[in-house]
C-alpha positions, 0 to 999 in steps of 0.5 A: 468885867472891869478893865483892871480885872480883865487885864489881870485875867489876861496876864494870868492866862498868859502865865498859865500858857507859858507854864503849859497850862490852860485856863478853864472858866466855869461856863467852858464846856470842858469845865468838870460837870460835877465840880460846876454843880458844887456850891463853891466851885471856882470860877477859873481852873488852871489845868496842865495835862489832859483836860479829858481826864477831868471828865472821867469818873473819879474817886478821891483818895486822901489821908495823912501826910505822916502816914505809916508804912502800912497806910502808904501801902494800902493807899497804893494798893487801893489806888491801883485796884480802883484805877484798874477798874476805870476810876481816876484817882484824885488827890492833893499831891501832898506827901504821904497818902496823896503821893502813894495814891497818885503813884498807885494809879500811875503804876496801874496804867490808870489816870490820876488828877492832882489838885494843888494849893499853889499856882499851876506853875508851883509844885509843892512839895518840890520833891513831887516835881517828878511825880507831877511830870509823871501824872501828866505823862500818864494822861492825868492832870494837875489842876489849881484854882490859884493864879500862876506864881501863887506860893504855898500858903496854909489857907489854900490847902483846905480850899483845894480840898473842896475841889478834890471833893467836888470832882469826885464821886466819893472819898476814901480816907486813909489814916487821917 
């Protein structure tokens, strides 16, 4: 690594540490195995919360940000049932189905992983700050490939979806 890039990585690692996160390199033994095997796995991941939760069998549960009441209820119920059977629920911390899925896993005393499209220290949407804290407190994790202090930008959301998929054994889509 050239010296400029090395300095940037060190600054990002320090910012991640200040945010209560760790930085995992793709060759780190703690890097999620399934994700490392995907074609476009990120070289670096920033993780807040339980690194161990990243190694649980995971199911992605995703869908509409503007979900109906019945869609939100279904997402919550599916997440609860799947979490009770030992699957970690992986989603994107977005409004709608994602939030209901994370909440369902937490309510089942299960684990949930939120893959965010911002820096690890920038929860978006902001109204999910409390949910992010609950994910971590319940033994789950918040992860991002984006450097600390990266704001939400439209192109980052499709990019984070490949990580949700890469971590998971399968995907359940509700109201997309």
